[in-house]
ZADO-1210 file (C-alpha; in nm, 4 decimals, padded with zeros to 6 digits):
<atoms>
<atom x="00.0000" y="00.0000" z="00.0000" code="MET" pos="1"/>
<atom x="00.2791" y="00.2427" z="00.0872" code="THR" pos="2"/>
<atom x="00.4589" y="00.1657" z="-00.2378" code="LEU" pos="3"/>
<atom x="00.1566" y="00.2514" z="-00.4518" code="VAL" pos="4"/>
<atom x="00.0560" y="00.5510" z="-00.2392" code="SER" pos="5"/>
<atom x="00.4019" y="00.7058" z="-00.2501" code="SER" pos="6"/>
<atom x="00.4533" y="00.6628" z="-00.6257" code="ALA" pos="7"/>
<atom x="00.4492" y="00.9779" z="-00.8378" code="ASP" pos="8"/>
<atom x="00.2117" y="00.8151" z="-01.0876" code="ARG" pos="9"/>
<atom x="-00.0387" y="00.5276" z="-01.0976" code="PRO" pos="10"/>
<atom x="00.1253" y="00.1845" z="-01.1012" code="LEU" pos="11"/>
<atom x="00.0413" y="-00.1409" z="-01.2771" code="ARG" pos="12"/>
<atom x="00.0529" y="-00.4747" z="-01.0925" code="PRO" pos="13"/>
<atom x="00.3652" y="-00.5802" z="-01.2872" code="LYS" pos="14"/>
<atom x="00.5457" y="-00.2638" z="-01.1754" code="GLU" pos="15"/>
<atom x="00.4495" y="-00.3388" z="-00.8149" code="VAL" pos="16"/>
<atom x="00.5819" y="-00.6949" z="-00.8508" code="ALA" pos="17"/>
<atom x="00.9146" y="-00.5680" z="-00.9846" code="ILE" pos="18"/>
<atom x="00.9397" y="-00.3071" z="-00.7067" code="ALA" pos="19"/>
<atom x="00.8838" y="-00.5877" z="-00.4538" code="LEU" pos="20"/>
<atom x="01.1922" y="-00.7655" z="-00.5836" code="GLY" pos="21"/>
<atom x="01.0537" y="-01.0057" z="-00.8424" code="ARG" pos="22"/>
<atom x="01.2909" y="-00.9354" z="-01.1309" code="THR" pos="23"/>
<atom x="01.0950" y="-01.1393" z="-01.3845" code="ASN" pos="24"/>
<atom x="00.7490" y="-01.1958" z="-01.2340" code="PRO" pos="25"/>
<atom x="00.5379" y="-01.4821" z="-01.3635" code="LYS" pos="26"/>
<atom x="00.1841" y="-01.4195" z="-01.4785" code="ARG" pos="27"/>
<atom x="00.0423" y="-01.5938" z="-01.1710" code="THR" pos="28"/>
<atom x="00.2416" y="-01.3615" z="-00.9426" code="GLN" pos="29"/>
<atom x="00.1161" y="-01.0569" z="-01.1313" code="ILE" pos="30"/>
<atom x="-00.2437" y="-01.1799" z="-01.1122" code="GLU" pos="31"/>
<atom x="-00.2065" y="-01.2327" z="-00.7367" code="GLY" pos="32"/>
<atom x="-00.0829" y="-00.8774" z="-00.6934" code="ILE" pos="33"/>
<atom x="-00.3627" y="-00.7496" z="-00.9185" code="ARG" pos="34"/>
<atom x="-00.6203" y="-00.9252" z="-00.6985" code="ALA" pos="35"/>
<atom x="-00.4638" y="-00.7780" z="-00.3845" code="THR" pos="36"/>
<atom x="-00.4586" y="-00.4272" z="-00.5327" code="LEU" pos="37"/>
<atom x="-00.8228" y="-00.4651" z="-00.6372" code="LYS" pos="38"/>
<atom x="-00.9223" y="-00.5736" z="-00.2850" code="ARG" pos="39"/>
<atom x="-00.7371" y="-00.2743" z="-00.1405" code="LEU" pos="40"/>
<atom x="-00.9151" y="-00.0457" z="-00.3876" code="ALA" pos="41"/>
<atom x="-01.2534" y="-00.1994" z="-00.3048" code="ASP" pos="42"/>
<atom x="-01.1806" y="-00.1374" z="00.0638" code="GLY" pos="43"/>
<atom x="-01.0928" y="00.2286" z="00.0030" code="GLY" pos="44"/>
<atom x="-00.7207" y="00.1948" z="00.0795" code="HIS" pos="45"/>
<atom x="-00.6202" y="00.2532" z="-00.2850" code="LEU" pos="46"/>
<atom x="-00.7925" y="00.3908" z="-00.5950" code="ARG" pos="47"/>
<atom x="-00.8243" y="00.2285" z="-00.9343" code="LYS" pos="48"/>
<atom x="-00.7814" y="00.5114" z="-01.1864" code="VAL" pos="49"/>
<atom x="-00.7842" y="00.3151" z="-01.5088" code="GLY" pos="50"/>
<atom x="-00.7576" y="-00.0345" z="-01.6490" code="PRO" pos="51"/>
<atom x="-00.4893" y="-00.1939" z="-01.4315" code="GLY" pos="52"/>
<atom x="-00.3724" y="00.1359" z="-01.2807" code="LEU" pos="53"/>
<atom x="-00.3711" y="00.1938" z="-00.9062" code="PHE" pos="54"/>
<atom x="-00.2804" y="00.4967" z="-00.6951" code="THR" pos="55"/>
<atom x="-00.3117" y="00.6126" z="-00.3356" code="GLY" pos="56"/>
<atom x="-00.6544" y="00.6753" z="-00.1820" code="PRO" pos="57"/>
<atom x="-00.6278" y="01.0539" z="-00.2142" code="SER" pos="58"/>
<atom x="-00.5413" y="01.0333" z="-00.5830" code="GLY" pos="59"/>
<atom x="-00.2418" y="01.2632" z="-00.5434" code="ASP" pos="60"/>
<atom x="-00.0662" y="01.0873" z="-00.8297" code="ALA" pos="61"/>
<atom x="-00.1414" y="01.2169" z="-01.1770" code="GLU" pos="62"/>
<atom x="-00.4308" y="01.0234" z="-01.3280" code="GLU" pos="63"/>
<atom x="-00.3853" y="00.8425" z="-01.6586" code="ALA" pos="64"/>
<atom x="-00.5246" y="01.0207" z="-01.9603" code="ALA" pos="65"/>
</atoms>
């Protein structure tokens, strides 16, 4: 949550996986992170700002065009 919230732009699940140390994440790892990000967004801890793009709850990061 902190990683996505502190980013200067919305992040994709693959970018989160790489930032967490998975240098070449498998599709199943990416899908797991996507599901977690979606649950956090549904709970109000993050915001989904586009297809596969997540940012902090306040939306401080620049939204995708």
